[in-house]
Structure formats: structure tokens, C-alpha cells
VEXDREN-2710 file (C-alpha; in Angstrom, 1 decimal):
% VEXDREN-2710
k/r/px/py/pz
1/MET/0.0/0.0/0.0
2/SER/1.4/3.4/-1.0
3/TYR/1.5/6.2/1.5
4/VAL/-0.5/9.1/0.2
5/LYS/-0.3/11.8/2.9
6/PRO/2.0/14.7/1.7
7/TRP/4.7/16.4/3.7
8/LEU/3.4/19.8/4.9
9/ASN/5.4/22.7/6.3
10/MET/4.1/24.2/9.5
11/ASP/2.2/27.0/7.9
12/GLN/0.4/24.5/5.7
13/GLN/-0.3/22.3/8.8
14/LEU/-1.9/25.3/10.5
15/ASP/-3.8/26.2/7.4
16/GLN/-5.2/22.6/7.2
17/LEU/-6.3/22.8/10.9
18/GLN/-8.1/26.1/10.3
19/ALA/-9.7/24.7/7.2
20/ARG/-11.1/21.9/9.2
21/GLY/-12.6/24.3/11.8
22/LEU/-10.0/24.6/14.5
23/ASN/-9.9/28.2/15.7
24/VAL/-6.4/29.8/15.8
25/SER/-6.5/33.2/17.5
26/ASP/-2.7/33.7/17.6
27/ARG/-1.0/32.3/14.5
28/GLU/2.5/33.2/15.6
29/LYS/2.1/31.4/18.9
30/ALA/0.5/28.4/17.3
31/LEU/3.4/28.1/14.8
32/HIS/5.8/28.2/17.7
33/CYS/3.9/25.4/19.5
34/LEU/4.0/23.3/16.3
35/GLN/7.8/23.9/16.1
36/ARG/8.3/23.0/19.8
37/MET/5.8/20.1/20.3
38/GLY/5.2/18.8/16.8
39/TYR/2.0/18.3/14.8
40/TYR/1.7/14.6/15.4
41/ARG/2.2/14.8/19.2
42/LEU/-0.4/17.6/19.5
43/SER/-2.8/15.7/17.3
44/GLY/-3.3/13.2/20.1
45/TYR/-4.9/16.0/22.1
46/TRP/-7.0/17.7/19.5
47/PHE/-8.2/14.3/18.3
48/ALA/-10.8/14.5/21.1
49/PHE/-12.1/17.8/19.6
50/ARG/-13.1/16.2/16.2
51/GLU/-16.7/15.5/15.2
52/ARG/-17.8/11.9/15.4
53/SER/-20.0/9.9/13.1
54/GLY/-21.1/6.3/12.6
55/PRO/-18.9/3.7/10.8
56/CYS/-17.8/4.9/7.4
57/CYS/-19.3/3.5/4.3
58/SER/-15.9/2.2/3.1
59/LEU/-16.2/-0.6/5.7
60/ASP/-17.7/-3.8/4.5
61/LYS/-21.1/-4.9/5.9
62/ALA/-19.6/-7.3/8.5
63/GLN/-17.2/-4.6/9.8
64/ARG/-20.0/-2.0/10.0
65/GLY/-22.2/-4.4/11.9
66/LYS/-19.5/-5.1/14.4
67/ARG/-18.9/-1.5/15.1
68/GLN/-22.6/-0.7/15.3
69/ASP/-23.1/-3.5/17.8
70/LYS/-20.3/-2.0/20.0
71/GLY/-21.7/1.5/19.6
72/GLU/-18.4/2.7/18.0
73/THR/-18.1/5.9/16.1
74/LEU/-15.4/7.3/13.8
75/ALA/-13.6/10.6/14.0
76/LEU/-14.2/13.0/11.2
77/ASP/-11.7/15.6/9.8
78/ARG/-13.8/18.6/11.0
79/PHE/-13.6/19.9/14.5
80/LYS/-16.4/20.6/16.9
81/LYS/-17.7/24.1/17.1
82/GLY/-15.8/26.2/19.6
83/ALA/-12.6/24.0/19.5
84/THR/-9.4/26.1/19.5
85/PHE/-5.7/25.4/19.0
86/GLN/-5.1/26.8/22.5
87/HIS/-7.4/24.1/24.0
88/ALA/-5.2/21.4/22.6
89/VAL/-2.1/23.1/24.0
90/ASP/-3.8/23.5/27.4
91/LEU/-4.7/19.8/27.4
92/TYR/-1.1/19.0/26.5
93/VAL/0.4/21.0/29.3
94/PHE/-2.1/19.5/31.8
95/ASP/-1.1/16.0/30.6
96/LYS/2.6/16.8/30.9
97/GLY/2.1/18.0/34.5
98/LEU/0.2/14.8/35.2
99/ARG/3.0/12.6/33.9
100/LEU/5.6/14.4/35.9
101/LEU/3.6/13.9/39.1
102/VAL/3.0/10.3/38.3
103/THR/6.7/9.8/37.6
104/ASP/7.6/11.3/41.0
105/ALA/5.3/8.9/42.8
106/LEU/6.3/5.8/40.9
107/GLU/9.9/6.5/41.7
108/ARG/9.1/6.1/45.4
109/VAL/7.1/3.0/44.8
110/GLU/10.0/1.5/42.8
111/VAL/12.6/2.2/45.5
112/ALA/10.3/0.7/48.2
113/LEU/9.7/-2.4/46.0
114/ARG/13.4/-2.9/45.6
115/VAL/13.8/-3.1/49.4
116/ASP/10.8/-5.4/49.7
117/LEU/12.1/-7.9/47.1
118/SER/15.7/-7.8/48.1
119/HIS/15.0/-8.2/51.8
120/THR/12.4/-11.0/51.2
121/LEU/14.6/-13.0/48.7
122/GLY/17.8/-12.3/50.6
123/ARG/16.4/-14.0/53.7
124/LEU/16.1/-17.2/51.5
125/ASP/19.6/-16.9/49.9
126/SER/22.0/-14.1/49.1
127/PHE/21.7/-15.1/45.4
128/ALA/18.0/-16.2/45.5
129/TYR/17.2/-14.6/42.2
130/LEU/19.4/-17.2/40.5
131/ARG/17.8/-20.2/42.1
132/ALA/14.9/-21.5/40.1
133/GLU/13.6/-23.7/42.9
134/LEU/12.8/-20.6/45.0
135/PHE/10.3/-19.3/42.5
136/HIS/6.8/-20.5/41.4
137/GLY/6.8/-23.4/38.9
138/SER/4.9/-21.4/36.2
139/PHE/7.9/-18.9/36.2
140/SER/10.8/-21.3/36.7
141/GLN/9.8/-24.6/35.1
142/VAL/7.3/-24.0/32.3
143/LEU/8.9/-23.4/28.9
144/SER/7.7/-20.5/26.7
145/LYS/6.2/-21.6/23.4
146/ASP/7.9/-18.5/21.8
147/SER/11.4/-18.6/23.2
148/GLY/11.7/-22.3/24.3
149/VAL/13.0/-21.2/27.8
150/THR/11.4/-20.4/31.1
151/ARG/10.3/-16.9/32.0
152/HIS/12.9/-17.1/34.8
153/HIS/15.6/-17.7/32.2
154/GLU/14.3/-14.8/30.1
155/TRP/14.4/-12.6/33.3
156/LEU/18.0/-13.6/34.0
157/GLY/18.9/-12.5/30.5
158/LYS/17.4/-9.1/31.2
159/HIS/19.2/-8.9/34.5
160/ALA/22.5/-9.8/32.9
161/GLN/22.0/-6.9/30.4
162/LEU/21.3/-4.4/33.2
163/ILE/24.5/-5.5/35.0
164/LEU/26.6/-5.3/31.9
165/ARG/25.3/-1.9/30.9
166/SER/25.5/-0.4/34.4
167/LYS/28.0/2.4/35.0
168/GLU/27.3/2.6/38.7
169/GLU/30.4/2.7/40.9
170/PHE/28.8/0.2/43.4
171/VAL/28.5/-2.4/40.6
172/SER/32.2/-1.9/39.6
173/HIS/33.3/-2.1/43.2
174/ASN/31.4/-5.3/44.0
175/ARG/32.6/-7.0/40.7
176/LEU/36.2/-6.2/41.5
177/LYS/36.1/-7.1/45.2
178/TYR/33.7/-10.0/45.2
179/GLY/33.2/-11.0/41.6
180/LEU/29.9/-12.0/40.0
181/PRO/27.1/-12.8/40.7
182/LEU/26.1/-9.8/42.8
183/ALA/24.2/-10.4/46.0
184/VAL/20.5/-9.7/45.7
185/TRP/20.6/-6.6/47.8
186/VAL/23.2/-5.2/45.4
187/ALA/21.8/-6.5/42.1
188/CYS/18.3/-5.1/42.9
189/GLU/19.7/-1.5/42.6
190/VAL/20.0/-1.9/38.8
191/TRP/16.6/-3.4/38.3
192/ASP/14.0/-1.1/36.7
193/PHE/10.3/-1.2/37.5
194/GLY/9.5/-3.7/34.8
195/THR/12.3/-6.1/36.0
196/LEU/11.0/-5.8/39.6
197/SER/7.4/-6.4/38.5
198/THR/8.3/-9.5/36.5
199/LEU/10.3/-11.0/39.3
200/PHE/7.6/-10.3/41.8
201/GLY/5.1/-12.0/39.5
202/GLY/7.3/-15.1/39.4
203/MET/7.8/-15.4/43.2
204/ARG/6.1/-18.1/45.2
205/GLU/2.7/-17.2/46.7
206/ALA/4.0/-17.2/50.3
207/GLU/6.7/-14.6/49.5
208/GLN/4.2/-12.6/47.4
209/ASP/1.7/-12.5/50.2
210/ALA/4.3/-11.5/52.7
211/ILE/5.1/-8.4/50.7
212/SER/1.6/-7.5/49.5
213/THR/0.2/-7.7/53.1
214/ARG/2.5/-4.7/54.0
215/TYR/0.4/-2.7/51.6
216/GLY/-3.0/-3.9/52.9
217/ILE/-3.5/-6.4/50.1
218/SER/-3.8/-10.0/51.4
219/ASN/-3.5/-11.6/47.9
220/GLY/-0.1/-11.3/46.3
221/ARG/-1.4/-12.2/42.9
222/VAL/-3.6/-9.1/43.0
223/PHE/-0.6/-7.1/44.0
224/ALA/1.3/-8.6/41.1
225/SER/-1.4/-7.3/38.7
226/TRP/-1.0/-3.8/40.3
227/LEU/2.7/-3.8/39.6
228/ARG/2.2/-4.8/36.0
229/SER/-0.3/-2.0/35.5
230/LEU/1.9/0.5/37.3
231/ASN/4.8/-0.5/35.1
232/TYR/2.6/0.2/32.1
233/LEU/1.8/3.6/33.6
234/ARG/5.5/4.2/34.2
235/ASN/6.3/3.4/30.5
236/VAL/3.6/5.8/29.3
237/CYS/5.2/8.5/31.3
238/ALA/8.7/7.6/30.4
239/HIS/8.0/7.9/26.7
240/HIS/6.1/11.2/27.2
241/SER/2.9/9.6/25.8
242/ARG/-0.6/10.9/26.2
243/LEU/-2.0/9.7/29.5
244/TRP/-5.1/11.6/30.6
245/ASN/-7.7/9.6/28.6
246/ARG/-5.6/6.6/27.5
247/ASN/-7.2/3.2/27.4
248/ILE/-5.4/1.0/29.9
249/VAL/-4.7/-2.3/28.2
250/ASP/-3.2/-4.2/31.2
251/GLN/-6.0/-3.6/33.8
252/PRO/-5.3/-4.6/37.4
253/LYS/-7.2/-7.0/39.6
254/LEU/-8.9/-5.4/42.6
255/PRO/-9.1/-6.7/46.1
256/SER/-12.6/-7.0/47.6
257/ALA/-14.4/-3.9/48.8
258/ALA/-14.5/-5.4/52.2
259/GLU/-10.7/-5.5/52.3
260/MET/-10.2/-2.1/50.6
261/PRO/-13.4/0.0/50.6
262/TRP/-12.2/2.6/48.1
263/VAL/-12.3/0.1/45.2
264/ALA/-16.1/-0.2/45.4
265/PRO/-17.0/2.5/42.9
266/PHE/-14.7/0.9/40.3
267/VAL/-16.2/-2.6/40.5
268/ASN/-18.4/-3.3/37.4
269/ASP/-17.6/0.1/35.9
270/ALA/-15.9/-0.8/32.6
271/HIS/-15.0/2.8/31.8
272/ALA/-13.4/3.5/35.2
273/LEU/-11.5/0.2/35.0
274/ALA/-10.0/1.1/31.7
275/ARG/-8.8/4.7/32.5
276/CYS/-5.8/6.1/34.3
277/PHE/-7.6/7.4/37.4
278/LEU/-7.8/3.9/38.9
279/LEU/-4.0/3.6/38.5
280/LEU/-3.6/7.1/40.2
281/ARG/-5.8/5.9/43.0
282/MET/-3.7/2.7/43.4
283/THR/-0.5/4.9/43.5
284/ARG/-2.1/7.1/46.1
285/HIS/-2.8/4.0/48.2
286/LEU/0.7/2.7/48.0
287/LEU/2.2/6.1/48.9
288/GLY/0.0/6.2/51.9
289/VAL/1.9/3.2/53.2
290/ILE/5.4/4.2/51.9
291/ASN/5.2/7.8/53.0
292/PRO/2.0/8.8/54.9
293/ALA/3.3/12.4/55.3
294/SER/3.8/12.9/51.6
295/SER/2.3/16.0/50.0
296/TRP/1.9/14.1/46.7
297/PRO/-1.8/13.2/47.1
298/GLN/-2.7/16.9/47.6
299/ARG/-0.5/18.1/44.8
300/LEU/-2.0/15.6/42.4
301/LYS/-5.6/16.5/43.5
302/ASP/-4.8/20.2/43.0
303/HIS/-3.5/19.4/39.5
304/LEU/-6.6/17.3/38.6
305/MET/-8.8/20.2/39.7
306/SER/-6.9/22.4/37.2
307/PHE/-8.2/20.4/34.2
308/PRO/-8.7/22.8/31.2
309/LYS/-12.2/24.3/30.9
310/ILE/-13.4/22.4/27.8
311/ASP/-16.7/21.1/28.9
312/HIS/-18.3/22.7/25.9
313/LEU/-16.4/20.2/23.8
314/GLY/-17.8/17.3/26.0
315/LEU/-14.4/16.8/27.7
316/ASN/-13.8/16.8/31.4
317/LEU/-12.3/14.6/34.2
318/GLY/-14.8/11.9/33.3
319/GLY/-12.5/11.0/30.4
320/MET/-9.9/10.0/33.0
321/GLY/-12.3/7.5/34.6
322/MET/-13.2/9.6/37.7
323/VAL/-15.7/7.9/39.9
324/LEU/-18.6/9.6/41.7
325/ASP/-17.4/11.8/44.6
326/TRP/-13.8/11.1/43.9
327/GLU/-12.6/14.3/45.7
328/THR/-14.0/13.1/49.0
329/GLN/-12.8/9.6/48.6
330/TRP/-9.3/10.7/47.5
END
């Protein structure tokens, strides 16, 4: 298939947006934003301003039927009345601030998780992460159909890469003085959130439960799903991707409302379960354990309340999956 979209300079890009109904009150400022942020990145924010219609006629009958059954619509080229270029910039700036706050919180969660894993595994063996028998069989014994090795084996390959690439002085010191492998309480300092999450997911249930209980979650498998989802959240932020109304692919499991009352509004709410507010609420819960005196919850709440005034375009905090009375529950 040939690619038919032509290259446009920034003046032409702005002309096209205006022709489609996006109001530009300050052309010079808008051009500067395109130069600084890029058309394609900003398009993720003004996409929500576009008019919607039913499935296009170019789809075959079967495809149209499936979309109609799901109640899906398609974005048109023209923008909703009252949409402006500045609205997109405001939404972009809000989203950037949201990602920075999330990154700050997840750094604290990651550091605490390193301590949890290294302390728990270190009690079993100084090099426990190498010993397959200390992990769940599904992680350490079952061979992957794709790679032909266990997930533990794959994890060890990732671990080895992190050690090899590390420029940290403590890694060089331990390699010179003690050689390899590194003790778990040393090695864990080079593991990123994804590496930690994967290793936790492979631990035996007794060790998982021992760690998750510290966070008020009795079932370690539920906590493992939290870590997977928060790793996804971290990756979105690390790659500077749009977050505020993103569809969360790897949705976490929830403990019972009896164990954790704040989850009740999310149960059976498909929209809330698939948006980022649930992950923000999870992060807030974890920080309440890690650092109860942290100002982060209030800072994030203040930021959420600063959401751009674009209700006339049908956009508000509901797009983030906010549940009823979230301010009080927060």
C-alpha cells in the first residue's frame, strides 16, 4: 500500500487545521507550538475535539455491523464548534504535568519495592534470584512456546544486560572485590520497574503474600497485577505519551471492597477500570503506606482540579475515569 499523505510545512499544517474548523487566535504562537511540540504529538490532544459519526461507508457490511453493535463511532476531519488550538495546548500542558507527578510517585514505589524484594529474597539466599527452585513453577519450570526457555531464564537475561550496561560505581566495586554474581541486595539496585514487576510475578505465593500484606492487600497475585499495571503507567510517562484519557490495556485486579473500601465504585464500571484514574488511586494507596506524610496526594488532587475548561467540547475529568465523589474519597 502506498502512503498518500503529503509532507506539509508548519504554515500548511496550521492552514489545514483552520480549514477543518480549529480556531487559531494567535497564529505566531500556534506556529511556535508546532515547532516546539510537533503536529503529530499535539494531534493526540485535538483528536478529542473532532466531530464523530457512525462507521464509514468504506467498511464492509460485516465490519460496519460489528462497530454498530459496539456503539463505536469514527472521528471526522472537521472539528467541533468552539474548538481552538489553545485548547489542545492547554490539554497537552495538563497532561505533561500529570505525567511528571506520576513519575515522581512511581519512583518512590519502585525504590520501596526494591527493598521489599531484596529483603524477602535475601532471607532465603544471598543469590536467591538465580535459584529457580525458589520461584513459582509457572515462572521457573514452564517453557515459553515462543522462546523455548522459562520466564525465569528470560528474566535472568534481562538482569545480565542491566548489570553489563551499568556504569554505577557500586557495581564496579562489587565486581572487583567479590566478583559475580552480585548479592540480591546489590543487584536489585540496577533493576528497573519492569524487571522488579516481572520478578515479583514469578515469586512463590508465600513470599508474594508477605510483601503485599504490607500494603494492605492479602492476595499477592492481586498485588502482582497492580505492579504490571503501574509498570505500564510508568512506561507511558517515560515515553512522554498521552496519559489523561488513555485506554489502559493491562488492567489490574482489585481486592474486595470489604478489604479495601475505596475500590467499590470501580467494580463493574468498565470505563473507570479502563482509564488512568484507577492507577492514580492505586498509586495514592501505595504512597499512603510508603510515606504517609507525603504531599503528593494533595499536589495531584490540585492538579486534577486544574483540568482545562473544555466542557463545551464534551471533555472533562470523566475522560480519566473519575468515579462519583472522587474528591471526598481521595
